[in-house]
C-alpha atoms as a printed R data frame, in Angstrom:
    type eleno elety resid chain resno       x       y       z
1   ATOM     1    CA   UNK     A     1  32.722 129.172 180.266
2   ATOM     2    CA   UNK     A     2  33.112 126.160 182.535
3   ATOM     3    CA   UNK     A     3  31.958 122.571 182.683
4   ATOM     4    CA   UNK     A     4  30.362 121.704 186.022
5   ATOM     5    CA   UNK     A     5  29.367 118.261 187.313
6   ATOM     6    CA   UNK     A     6  26.696 118.114 190.024
7   ATOM     7    CA   UNK     A     7  26.933 114.723 191.765
8   ATOM     8    CA   UNK     A     8  24.218 113.548 194.194
9   ATOM     9    CA   UNK     A     9  23.184 110.275 195.797
10  ATOM    10    CA   UNK     A    10  19.745 110.291 194.112
11  ATOM    11    CA   UNK     A    11  18.286 111.770 190.955
12  ATOM    12    CA   UNK     A    12  15.344 112.795 193.170
13  ATOM    13    CA   UNK     A    13  17.711 115.096 195.092
14  ATOM    14    CA   UNK     A    14  18.998 116.707 191.908
15  ATOM    15    CA   UNK     A    15  15.472 117.246 190.623
16  ATOM    16    CA   UNK     A    16  13.973 118.605 193.841
17  ATOM    17    CA   UNK     A    17  16.919 120.392 195.452
18  ATOM    18    CA   UNK     A    18  19.364 121.473 192.739
19  ATOM    19    CA   UNK     A    19  17.359 121.924 189.557
20  ATOM    20    CA   UNK     A    20  17.275 125.707 189.960
21  ATOM    21    CA   UNK     A    21  21.068 125.816 190.376
22  ATOM    22    CA   UNK     A    22  21.491 123.701 187.232
23  ATOM    23    CA   UNK     A    23  19.138 126.000 185.330
24  ATOM    24    CA   UNK     A    24  21.045 129.093 186.452
25  ATOM    25    CA   UNK     A    25  24.359 127.584 185.376
26  ATOM    26    CA   UNK     A    26  22.903 126.683 181.984
27  ATOM    27    CA   UNK     A    27  21.372 130.137 181.646
28  ATOM    28    CA   UNK     A    28  24.827 131.660 182.217
29  ATOM    29    CA   UNK     A    29  26.256 129.531 179.418
30  ATOM    30    CA   UNK     A    30  27.989 126.778 181.369
31  ATOM    31    CA   UNK     A    31  27.937 123.108 180.469
32  ATOM    32    CA   UNK     A    32  26.163 121.136 183.197
33  ATOM    33    CA   UNK     A    33  26.374 117.382 183.751
34  ATOM    34    CA   UNK     A    34  24.082 115.834 186.377
35  ATOM    35    CA   UNK     A    35  25.322 112.598 187.927
36  ATOM    36    CA   UNK     A    36  23.521 110.208 190.306
37  ATOM    37    CA   UNK     A    37  22.462 106.580 190.709
38  ATOM    38    CA   UNK     A    38  19.664 105.637 188.287
39  ATOM    39    CA   UNK     A    39  16.054 106.413 189.192
40  ATOM    40    CA   UNK     A    40  12.757 107.711 187.888
41  ATOM    41    CA   UNK     A    41  13.828 111.364 187.932
42  ATOM    42    CA   UNK     A    42  16.802 110.927 185.596
43  ATOM    43    CA   UNK     A    43  14.605 110.771 182.478
44  ATOM    44    CA   UNK     A    44  12.712 113.822 183.751
45  ATOM    45    CA   UNK     A    45  15.978 115.745 184.003
46  ATOM    46    CA   UNK     A    46  16.805 114.733 180.453
47  ATOM    47    CA   UNK     A    47  13.342 115.826 179.317
48  ATOM    48    CA   UNK     A    48  14.197 119.289 180.676
49  ATOM    49    CA   UNK     A    49  17.200 119.373 178.363
50  ATOM    50    CA   UNK     A    50  19.894 118.436 180.877
51  ATOM    51    CA   UNK     A    51  22.546 115.835 180.412
52  ATOM    52    CA   UNK     A    52  22.036 113.315 183.196
53  ATOM    53    CA   UNK     A    53  24.326 110.312 183.604
54  ATOM    54    CA   UNK     A    54  23.595 107.268 185.823
55  ATOM    55    CA   UNK     A    55  26.379 106.186 188.171
56  ATOM    56    CA   UNK     A    56  26.753 102.575 189.418
57  ATOM    57    CA   UNK     A    57  26.356 103.670 193.027
58  ATOM    58    CA   UNK     A    58  24.504 101.923 195.847
59  ATOM    59    CA   UNK     A    59  23.879 104.597 198.463
60  ATOM    60    CA   UNK     A    60  24.183 102.484 201.600
61  ATOM    61    CA   UNK     A    61  26.675  99.916 200.390
62  ATOM    62    CA   UNK     A    62  29.550  98.996 202.698
63  ATOM    63    CA   UNK     A    63  30.915  96.316 200.360
64  ATOM    64    CA   UNK     A    64  34.608  97.183 199.830
65  ATOM    65    CA   UNK     A    65  34.779  95.657 196.347
66  ATOM    66    CA   UNK     A    66  31.674  97.504 195.204
67  ATOM    67    CA   UNK     A    67  32.955 100.787 196.636
68  ATOM    68    CA   UNK     A    68  36.372 100.475 194.980
69  ATOM    69    CA   UNK     A    69  34.632  99.632 191.697
70  ATOM    70    CA   UNK     A    70  32.499 102.777 192.026
71  ATOM    71    CA   UNK     A    71  35.537 104.924 192.801
72  ATOM    72    CA   UNK     A    72  37.392 103.635 189.734
73  ATOM    73    CA   UNK     A    73  34.298 104.187 187.574
74  ATOM    74    CA   UNK     A    74  34.160 107.787 188.761
75  ATOM    75    CA   UNK     A    75  37.848 108.302 188.013
76  ATOM    76    CA   UNK     A    76  37.386 107.039 184.445
77  ATOM    77    CA   UNK     A    77  34.254 109.151 184.024
78  ATOM    78    CA   UNK     A    78  35.969 112.333 185.201
79  ATOM    79    CA   UNK     A    79  39.057 111.723 183.066
80  ATOM    80    CA   UNK     A    80  36.775 111.408 180.054
81  ATOM    81    CA   UNK     A    81  34.632 114.452 180.906
82  ATOM    82    CA   UNK     A    82  37.485 116.760 182.006
83  ATOM    83    CA   UNK     A    83  35.239 119.067 184.086
84  ATOM    84    CA   UNK     A    84  36.401 122.379 185.502
85  ATOM    85    CA   UNK     A    85  34.568 121.790 188.779
86  ATOM    86    CA   UNK     A    86  32.914 118.854 190.565
87  ATOM    87    CA   UNK     A    87  30.266 119.638 193.182
88  ATOM    88    CA   UNK     A    88  29.294 116.669 195.373
89  ATOM    89    CA   UNK     A    89  26.210 116.699 197.592
90  ATOM    90    CA   UNK     A    90  25.762 114.623 200.797
91  ATOM    91    CA   UNK     A    91  28.641 112.938 202.612
92  ATOM    92    CA   UNK     A    92  29.141 109.921 200.349
93  ATOM    93    CA   UNK     A    93  29.031 111.866 197.087
94  ATOM    94    CA   UNK     A    94  31.213 114.618 198.506
95  ATOM    95    CA   UNK     A    95  33.838 112.103 199.654
96  ATOM    96    CA   UNK     A    96  33.770 109.937 196.525
97  ATOM    97    CA   UNK     A    97  33.508 112.940 194.217
98  ATOM    98    CA   UNK     A    98  36.558 114.539 195.848
99  ATOM    99    CA   UNK     A    99  38.681 111.381 195.962
100 ATOM   100    CA   UNK     A   100  37.941 110.498 192.335
101 ATOM   101    CA   UNK     A   101  38.527 114.108 191.262
102 ATOM   102    CA   UNK     A   102  41.962 114.122 192.859
103 ATOM   103    CA   UNK     A   103  42.836 110.833 191.155
104 ATOM   104    CA   UNK     A   104  41.488 112.079 187.825
105 ATOM   105    CA   UNK     A   105  43.359 115.371 187.977
106 ATOM   106    CA   UNK     A   106  40.322 117.624 188.533
107 ATOM   107    CA   UNK     A   107  41.734 120.431 190.646
108 ATOM   108    CA   UNK     A   108  38.571 122.279 191.677
109 ATOM   109    CA   UNK     A   109  36.175 120.572 194.056
110 ATOM   110    CA   UNK     A   110  33.183 121.849 196.012
111 ATOM   111    CA   UNK     A   111  31.645 119.579 198.627
112 ATOM   112    CA   UNK     A   112  28.255 120.184 200.187
113 ATOM   113    CA   UNK     A   113  27.441 118.250 203.341
114 ATOM   114    CA   UNK     A   114  23.767 118.726 204.196
115 ATOM   115    CA   UNK     A   115  23.583 117.455 207.745
116 ATOM   116    CA   UNK     A   116  25.855 114.821 209.217
117 ATOM   117    CA   UNK     A   117  23.600 111.910 208.291
118 ATOM   118    CA   UNK     A   118  23.085 108.508 209.902
119 ATOM   119    CA   UNK     A   119  26.719 107.962 210.885
120 ATOM   120    CA   UNK     A   120  26.860 111.142 212.980
121 ATOM   121    CA   UNK     A   121  23.263 111.375 214.252
122 ATOM   122    CA   UNK     A   122  22.491 107.758 215.165
123 ATOM   123    CA   UNK     A   123  23.289 106.029 218.460
124 ATOM   124    CA   UNK     A   124  23.427 102.623 216.746
125 ATOM   125    CA   UNK     A   125  26.570 100.565 217.320
126 ATOM   126    CA   UNK     A   126  27.272 100.489 213.567
127 ATOM   127    CA   UNK     A   127  27.150 104.290 213.360
128 ATOM   128    CA   UNK     A   128  29.394 104.728 216.419
129 ATOM   129    CA   UNK     A   129  31.951 102.277 214.990
130 ATOM   130    CA   UNK     A   130  31.930 103.919 211.555
131 ATOM   131    CA   UNK     A   131  32.239 107.493 212.845
132 ATOM   132    CA   UNK     A   132  36.063 107.638 213.341
133 ATOM   133    CA   UNK     A   133  36.660 105.957 209.974
134 ATOM   134    CA   UNK     A   134  34.338 108.370 208.179
135 ATOM   135    CA   UNK     A   135  36.098 111.325 209.822
136 ATOM   136    CA   UNK     A   136  39.493 110.105 208.588
137 ATOM   137    CA   UNK     A   137  38.240 109.549 205.050
138 ATOM   138    CA   UNK     A   138  36.587 112.977 204.999
139 ATOM   139    CA   UNK     A   139  39.800 114.600 206.184
140 ATOM   140    CA   UNK     A   140  41.693 112.972 203.310
141 ATOM   141    CA   UNK     A   141  39.019 113.738 200.691
142 ATOM   142    CA   UNK     A   142  38.287 117.360 201.540
143 ATOM   143    CA   UNK     A   143  41.867 118.615 201.664
144 ATOM   144    CA   UNK     A   144  43.566 120.616 198.931
145 ATOM   145    CA   UNK     A   145  44.150 124.252 198.017
146 ATOM   146    CA   UNK     A   146  41.275 124.447 195.540
147 ATOM   147    CA   UNK     A   147  38.709 122.516 197.513
148 ATOM   148    CA   UNK     A   148  35.824 124.165 199.345
149 ATOM   149    CA   UNK     A   149  33.331 122.700 201.810
150 ATOM   150    CA   UNK     A   150  29.791 124.061 202.097
151 ATOM   151    CA   UNK     A   151  27.917 123.425 205.345
152 ATOM   152    CA   UNK     A   152  24.354 124.456 206.157
153 ATOM   153    CA   UNK     A   153  24.496 125.536 209.779
154 ATOM   154    CA   UNK     A   154  26.909 126.783 212.482
155 ATOM   155    CA   UNK     A   155  26.562 123.571 214.528
156 ATOM   156    CA   UNK     A   156  28.042 121.490 211.710
157 ATOM   157    CA   UNK     A   157  30.766 124.127 211.335
158 ATOM   158    CA   UNK     A   158  31.623 123.709 215.022
159 ATOM   159    CA   UNK     A   159  31.694 119.913 214.612
160 ATOM   160    CA   UNK     A   160  34.090 120.128 211.661
161 ATOM   161    CA   UNK     A   161  36.245 122.639 213.532
162 ATOM   162    CA   UNK     A   162  36.458 120.418 216.625
163 ATOM   163    CA   UNK     A   163  37.173 117.286 214.587
164 ATOM   164    CA   UNK     A   164  39.815 119.156 212.553
165 ATOM   165    CA   UNK     A   165  38.441 117.611 209.360
166 ATOM   166    CA   UNK     A   166  38.951 120.654 207.125
167 ATOM   167    CA   UNK     A   167  40.896 123.881 207.372
168 ATOM   168    CA   UNK     A   168  38.275 126.359 208.577
169 ATOM   169    CA   UNK     A   169  39.388 128.842 205.911
170 ATOM   170    CA   UNK     A   170  38.015 126.441 203.284
171 ATOM   171    CA   UNK     A   171  34.514 126.253 204.803
172 ATOM   172    CA   UNK     A   172  31.517 128.357 203.840
173 ATOM   173    CA   UNK     A   173  28.065 128.230 205.453
174 ATOM   174    CA   UNK     A   174  25.117 128.467 203.045
175 ATOM   175    CA   UNK     A   175  21.651 127.843 204.452
176 ATOM   176    CA   UNK     A   176  20.343 124.916 202.442
177 ATOM   177    CA   UNK     A   177  19.296 124.793 198.806
178 ATOM   178    CA   UNK     A   178  16.661 127.509 199.174
179 ATOM   179    CA   UNK     A   179  12.987 127.620 198.320
180 ATOM   180    CA   UNK     A   180  11.089 128.931 195.315
181 ATOM   181    CA   UNK     A   181   9.067 131.637 197.051
182 ATOM   182    CA   UNK     A   182   6.798 132.194 194.059
183 ATOM   183    CA   UNK     A   183   5.826 128.506 194.022
184 ATOM   184    CA   UNK     A   184   5.604 128.083 197.790
185 ATOM   185    CA   UNK     A   185   3.302 130.862 198.954
186 ATOM   186    CA   UNK     A   186   0.516 131.442 201.476
187 ATOM   187    CA   UNK     A   187  -2.870 129.961 200.735
188 ATOM   188    CA   UNK     A   188  -5.459 132.271 199.238
189 ATOM   189    CA   UNK     A   189  -7.517 134.511 201.491
190 ATOM   190    CA   UNK     A   190 -10.634 132.712 200.246
191 ATOM   191    CA   UNK     A   191  -9.481 129.458 201.877
192 ATOM   192    CA   UNK     A   192 -11.553 128.038 204.717
193 ATOM   193    CA   UNK     A   193 -10.784 129.839 208.023
194 ATOM   194    CA   UNK     A   194  -8.432 127.951 210.329
195 ATOM   195    CA   UNK     A   195 -10.941 128.025 213.186
196 ATOM   196    CA   UNK     A   196 -13.607 126.232 211.147
197 ATOM   197    CA   UNK     A   197 -11.929 122.824 211.118
198 ATOM   198    CA   UNK     A   198  -9.799 120.434 213.158
199 ATOM   199    CA   UNK     A   199  -6.155 121.458 213.257
200 ATOM   200    CA   UNK     A   200  -4.247 119.723 210.449
201 ATOM   201    CA   UNK     A   201  -0.622 118.996 211.327
202 ATOM   202    CA   UNK     A   202   1.903 117.572 208.851
203 ATOM   203    CA   UNK     A   203   5.326 116.010 209.153
204 ATOM   204    CA   UNK     A   204   6.788 115.863 205.638
205 ATOM   205    CA   UNK     A   205  10.003 114.094 204.717
206 ATOM   206    CA   UNK     A   206  11.714 110.745 204.632
207 ATOM   207    CA   UNK     A   207  10.190 108.499 207.282
208 ATOM   208    CA   UNK     A   208  13.266 107.867 209.404
209 ATOM   209    CA   UNK     A   209  13.396 107.427 213.151
210 ATOM   210    CA   UNK     A   210  15.898 110.280 213.480
211 ATOM   211    CA   UNK     A   211  13.314 112.645 211.977
212 ATOM   212    CA   UNK     A   212  11.408 112.219 215.253
213 ATOM   213    CA   UNK     A   213   8.725 109.855 213.955
214 ATOM   214    CA   UNK     A   214   8.401 108.070 217.308
215 ATOM   215    CA   UNK     A   215   7.891 111.386 219.126
216 ATOM   216    CA   UNK     A   216   5.321 112.496 216.552
217 ATOM   217    CA   UNK     A   217   3.314 109.308 217.015
218 ATOM   218    CA   UNK     A   218   3.598 109.664 220.796
219 ATOM   219    CA   UNK     A   219   2.237 113.209 220.528
220 ATOM   220    CA   UNK     A   220  -0.616 111.991 218.332
221 ATOM   221    CA   UNK     A   221  -1.450 109.312 220.896
222 ATOM   222    CA   UNK     A   222  -1.493 111.878 223.730
223 ATOM   223    CA   UNK     A   223  -3.738 114.282 221.814
224 ATOM   224    CA   UNK     A   224  -6.119 111.497 220.821
225 ATOM   225    CA   UNK     A   225  -6.374 110.351 224.461
226 ATOM   226    CA   UNK     A   226  -7.404 113.924 225.352
227 ATOM   227    CA   UNK     A   227 -10.269 113.704 222.896
228 ATOM   228    CA   UNK     A   228  -8.859 116.322 220.528
229 ATOM   229    CA   UNK     A   229  -9.754 116.162 216.856
230 ATOM   230    CA   UNK     A   230  -6.255 117.147 215.667
231 ATOM   231    CA   UNK     A   231  -5.308 115.411 212.400
232 ATOM   232    CA   UNK     A   232  -1.692 114.215 212.452
233 ATOM   233    CA   UNK     A   233  -0.484 113.632 208.893
234 ATOM   234    CA   UNK     A   234   2.662 111.912 207.621
235 ATOM   235    CA   UNK     A   235   3.808 112.771 204.084
236 ATOM   236    CA   UNK     A   236   6.674 110.728 202.715
237 ATOM   237    CA   UNK     A   237   7.970 107.190 202.464
238 ATOM   238    CA   UNK     A   238  10.534 105.125 204.364
239 ATOM   239    CA   UNK     A   239  14.012 105.071 202.858
240 ATOM   240    CA   UNK     A   240  14.723 101.325 202.538
241 ATOM   241    CA   UNK     A   241  18.456 101.905 202.100
242 ATOM   242    CA   UNK     A   242  18.721 103.784 205.391
243 ATOM   243    CA   UNK     A   243  19.244 101.836 208.647
244 ATOM   244    CA   UNK     A   244  16.969 104.364 210.408
245 ATOM   245    CA   UNK     A   245  14.001 103.723 208.089
246 ATOM   246    CA   UNK     A   246  10.630 103.174 209.776
247 ATOM   247    CA   UNK     A   247   9.101  99.766 209.084
248 ATOM   248    CA   UNK     A   248   6.097 100.050 206.786
249 ATOM   249    CA   UNK     A   249   4.088  97.594 208.881
250 ATOM   250    CA   UNK     A   250   4.405  99.958 211.859
251 ATOM   251    CA   UNK     A   251   3.167 102.830 209.710
252 ATOM   252    CA   UNK     A   252   0.117 100.876 208.648
253 ATOM   253    CA   UNK     A   253  -0.551  99.913 212.250
254 ATOM   254    CA   UNK     A   254  -0.543 103.572 213.327
255 ATOM   255    CA   UNK     A   255  -3.011 104.317 210.555
256 ATOM   256    CA   UNK     A   256  -5.296 101.463 211.681
257 ATOM   257    CA   UNK     A   257  -5.159 102.783 215.243
258 ATOM   258    CA   UNK     A   258  -6.298 106.202 214.048
259 ATOM   259    CA   UNK     A   259  -3.132 107.933 215.246
260 ATOM   260    CA   UNK     A   260  -1.887 109.270 211.917
261 ATOM   261    CA   UNK     A   261  -2.912 109.689 208.308
262 ATOM   262    CA   UNK     A   262  -0.210 108.462 205.938
263 ATOM   263    CA   UNK     A   263  -0.189 110.034 202.476
264 ATOM   264    CA   UNK     A   264   2.915 108.306 201.134
265 ATOM   265    CA   UNK     A   265   4.992 110.208 198.592
266 ATOM   266    CA   UNK     A   266   3.601 113.653 197.790
267 ATOM   267    CA   UNK     A   267   4.837 115.282 194.581
268 ATOM   268    CA   UNK     A   268   2.868 118.522 194.913
269 ATOM   269    CA   UNK     A   269   4.118 119.972 198.185
270 ATOM   270    CA   UNK     A   270   2.603 123.464 197.708
271 ATOM   271    CA   UNK     A   271  -0.831 121.832 197.391
272 ATOM   272    CA   UNK     A   272  -0.221 119.791 200.560
273 ATOM   273    CA   UNK     A   273   0.807 122.845 202.576
274 ATOM   274    CA   UNK     A   274  -2.225 124.748 201.273
275 ATOM   275    CA   UNK     A   275  -4.410 122.087 202.912
276 ATOM   276    CA   UNK     A   276  -2.620 121.937 206.281
277 ATOM   277    CA   UNK     A   277  -2.294 124.323 209.209
278 ATOM   278    CA   UNK     A   278   0.932 123.455 211.047
279 ATOM   279    CA   UNK     A   279   4.250 121.901 209.948
280 ATOM   280    CA   UNK     A   280   6.301 119.904 212.438
281 ATOM   281    CA   UNK     A   281   9.725 118.295 212.373
282 ATOM   282    CA   UNK     A   282  10.904 116.800 215.695
283 ATOM   283    CA   UNK     A   283  14.256 115.849 214.156
284 ATOM   284    CA   UNK     A   284  17.381 114.909 216.098
285 ATOM   285    CA   UNK     A   285  19.757 116.706 213.704
286 ATOM   286    CA   UNK     A   286  19.520 118.367 210.279
287 ATOM   287    CA   UNK     A   287  21.636 120.249 207.796
288 ATOM   288    CA   UNK     A   288  18.802 122.640 207.104
289 ATOM   289    CA   UNK     A   289  15.367 121.017 206.660
290 ATOM   290    CA   UNK     A   290  13.974 121.722 203.197
291 ATOM   291    CA   UNK     A   291  10.398 120.789 204.090
292 ATOM   292    CA   UNK     A   292  10.322 123.324 206.903
293 ATOM   293    CA   UNK     A   293  11.559 126.271 204.862
294 ATOM   294    CA   UNK     A   294   8.992 125.333 202.203
295 ATOM   295    CA   UNK     A   295   6.300 125.302 204.885
296 ATOM   296    CA   UNK     A   296   7.601 128.630 206.203
297 ATOM   297    CA   UNK     A   297   7.336 130.132 202.711
298 ATOM   298    CA   UNK     A   298   3.692 128.982 202.720
299 ATOM   299    CA   UNK     A   299   3.167 130.935 205.972
300 ATOM   300    CA   UNK     A   300   2.580 127.840 208.089
301 ATOM   301    CA   UNK     A   301   3.487 128.016 211.784
302 ATOM   302    CA   UNK     A   302   6.373 125.676 212.554
303 ATOM   303    CA   UNK     A   303   7.072 123.312 215.430
304 ATOM   304    CA   UNK     A   304  10.671 122.147 215.412
305 ATOM   305    CA   UNK     A   305  13.254 120.775 217.815
306 ATOM   306    CA   UNK     A   306  16.080 122.634 219.486
307 ATOM   307    CA   UNK     A   307  18.585 120.721 217.344
308 ATOM   308    CA   UNK     A   308  21.402 121.531 214.913
309 ATOM   309    CA   UNK     A   309  20.007 122.782 211.607
310 ATOM   310    CA   UNK     A   310  16.521 123.174 213.020
311 ATOM   311    CA   UNK     A   311  17.593 126.231 215.001
312 ATOM   312    CA   UNK     A   312  18.350 128.001 211.715
313 ATOM   313    CA   UNK     A   313  14.666 127.836 210.741
314 ATOM   314    CA   UNK     A   314  13.189 128.865 214.089
315 ATOM   315    CA   UNK     A   315  15.818 130.995 215.769
316 ATOM   316    CA   UNK     A   316  13.937 131.837 218.960
317 ATOM   317    CA   UNK     A   317  10.937 130.010 220.408
318 ATOM   318    CA   UNK     A   318   7.794 132.010 219.776
319 ATOM   319    CA   UNK     A   319   9.102 134.108 216.871
320 ATOM   320    CA   UNK     A   320   8.725 132.098 213.627
321 ATOM   321    CA   UNK     A   321   7.458 129.002 215.393
322 ATOM   322    CA   UNK     A   322   7.638 126.887 218.511
323 ATOM   323    CA   UNK     A   323  10.725 124.983 219.611
324 ATOM   324    CA   UNK     A   324  10.626 121.769 221.663
325 ATOM   325    CA   UNK     A   325  13.367 119.577 223.160
326 ATOM   326    CA   UNK     A   326  14.728 116.678 221.117
327 ATOM   327    CA   UNK     A   327  13.180 113.241 221.800
328 ATOM   328    CA   UNK     A   328  10.290 114.682 223.820
329 ATOM   329    CA   UNK     A   329   6.884 113.560 222.546
330 ATOM   330    CA   UNK     A   330   5.040 115.176 225.449
331 ATOM   331    CA   UNK     A   331   6.555 118.586 224.711
332 ATOM   332    CA   UNK     A   332   5.644 118.136 221.041
333 ATOM   333    CA   UNK     A   333   2.052 117.345 222.026
334 ATOM   334    CA   UNK     A   334   2.038 120.455 224.207
335 ATOM   335    CA   UNK     A   335   3.191 122.667 221.320
336 ATOM   336    CA   UNK     A   336   0.512 121.251 219.001
337 ATOM   337    CA   UNK     A   337  -2.076 121.716 221.736
338 ATOM   338    CA   UNK     A   338  -1.022 125.343 222.167
339 ATOM   339    CA   UNK     A   339  -1.589 126.121 218.472
340 ATOM   340    CA   UNK     A   340  -4.845 124.177 218.474
341 ATOM   341    CA   UNK     A   341  -6.104 126.388 221.296
342 ATOM   342    CA   UNK     A   342  -4.697 129.665 219.951
343 ATOM   343    CA   UNK     A   343  -5.348 129.949 216.219
344 ATOM   344    CA   UNK     A   344  -4.426 133.647 216.254
345 ATOM   345    CA   UNK     A   345  -0.957 132.722 217.510
346 ATOM   346    CA   UNK     A   346  -0.710 130.136 214.737
347 ATOM   347    CA   UNK     A   347  -1.420 132.801 212.119
348 ATOM   348    CA   UNK     A   348   1.072 135.224 213.694
349 ATOM   349    CA   UNK     A   349   3.842 132.625 213.719
350 ATOM   350    CA   UNK     A   350   3.069 131.642 210.139
351 ATOM   351    CA   UNK     A   351   3.323 135.223 208.917
352 ATOM   352    CA   UNK     A   352   6.683 135.643 210.683
353 ATOM   353    CA   UNK     A   353   7.930 132.357 209.188
354 ATOM   354    CA   UNK     A   354   7.060 133.610 205.686
355 ATOM   355    CA   UNK     A   355   8.968 136.849 206.244
356 ATOM   356    CA   UNK     A   356  12.051 134.946 207.392
357 ATOM   357    CA   UNK     A   357  11.830 132.689 204.327
358 ATOM   358    CA   UNK     A   358  11.775 135.775 202.107
359 ATOM   359    CA   UNK     A   359  14.804 137.265 203.880
360 ATOM   360    CA   UNK     A   360  17.012 134.214 204.239
361 ATOM   361    CA   UNK     A   361  15.846 131.200 202.234
362 ATOM   362    CA   UNK     A   362  14.852 132.530 198.805
363 ATOM   363    CA   UNK     A   363  16.588 130.137 196.399
364 ATOM   364    CA   UNK     A   364  17.938 133.041 194.349
365 ATOM   365    CA   UNK     A   365  19.942 134.157 197.388
366 ATOM   366    CA   UNK     A   366  21.258 130.612 197.892
367 ATOM   367    CA   UNK     A   367  22.188 130.209 194.210
368 ATOM   368    CA   UNK     A   368  24.126 133.478 194.144
369 ATOM   369    CA   UNK     A   369  26.048 132.458 197.272
370 ATOM   370    CA   UNK     A   370  26.839 129.085 195.706
371 ATOM   371    CA   UNK     A   371  28.091 130.749 192.526
372 ATOM   372    CA   UNK     A   372  30.266 132.987 194.686
373 ATOM   373    CA   UNK     A   373  31.942 129.850 196.080
374 ATOM   374    CA   UNK     A   374  32.481 128.574 192.522
375 ATOM   375    CA   UNK     A   375  34.116 131.859 191.560
376 ATOM   376    CA   UNK     A   376  36.316 131.766 194.635
377 ATOM   377    CA   UNK     A   377  37.803 128.350 193.800
378 ATOM   378    CA   UNK     A   378  37.942 128.883 190.026
379 ATOM   379    CA   UNK     A   379  39.522 132.330 190.010
380 ATOM   380    CA   UNK     A   380  43.121 131.121 190.568
381 ATOM   381    CA   UNK     A   381  42.926 129.498 187.127
382 ATOM   382    CA   UNK     A   382  41.142 132.523 185.614
383 ATOM   383    CA   UNK     A   383  38.006 130.434 185.055
384 ATOM   384    CA   UNK     A   384  35.638 132.649 187.018
385 ATOM   385    CA   UNK     A   385  31.893 132.108 186.948
386 ATOM   386    CA   UNK     A   386  29.742 134.951 185.581
387 ATOM   387    CA   UNK     A   387  27.024 136.629 187.585
388 ATOM   388    CA   UNK     A   388  23.955 138.011 185.796
389 ATOM   389    CA   UNK     A   389  25.567 137.279 182.459
390 ATOM   390    CA   UNK     A   390  28.876 139.106 183.085
391 ATOM   391    CA   UNK     A   391  32.286 137.477 183.363
392 ATOM   392    CA   UNK     A   392  34.263 137.985 186.528
393 ATOM   393    CA   UNK     A   393  37.899 138.786 185.600
């Protein structure tokens, strides 16, 4: 059996995105250590019987002294723990997890980059300046014979190939972290018919400008000016550590103007989707958007942008949802208007979205593919991961 460290930039991410993977590893008899900066979800992970350790990490820090201190802390931690495999999630954790693993003598590293983040998606001067440096650091961190990189979509694969960051033979594409299809399911047939109420549209996620918040508000303004009774809902909070975070005063102003309803953080996402009719995400770039595959599993019609990562959820406009151009609030308003006028189409798209979620995004499929990557990098040392309780020779 192996000792696996799952390292993420928030305990919230571990709890919401990787808990099922941790449970599967534990079920198969492996020792699992969860590592992240401190937060409110760490104690919840411990309450579930997992060993969670807080790391002295500030997600958005650019302070060289603080970053070197964190790297050295990680090296000491890994030397003490002696894991068989370190799996880092998001760019910073993947880079720092890999660098510290190499320094600590941990041979096997898996790095999951879920979207290219602020540095690669933003047009800000800071992001443009940082981009070449981040590429160089990633190239150094992700190298090695027993290192594997997991990406979530073909667009990111093409970016890594063009930038020559990692040997393409060491890259695997796995579509996100998956969705629990028994928890996220269509609303009951007894629910109020869609036609009997104003269309309820939700954008769920971190409230960052690069999620298309400005375009969503523009669409809401257009629809309101037309006299439509569409309810445009925002579910989530700004991320204060992210340069692209939406100012809370702006959010409150949009609420006062009657453009959006802001729910703040929502812990029960299945309940939210059961009370809404359409899910939208006018994002500029994603790895693979978790909120949208959850909405798809709930049989909600989707409106999403023709952007990297988003195209994996809605492959062709009009099949599992509607696709609009990036940074186009008018097109987004037009797509919402179309579903408001054609509720039968909304139901048809929602049913197709659910079927795609069952085929491609079931978390059990994603977990098995992740374990296959673990086996692939561990096998040279005859430390293979078991599947369904058996040991791979």
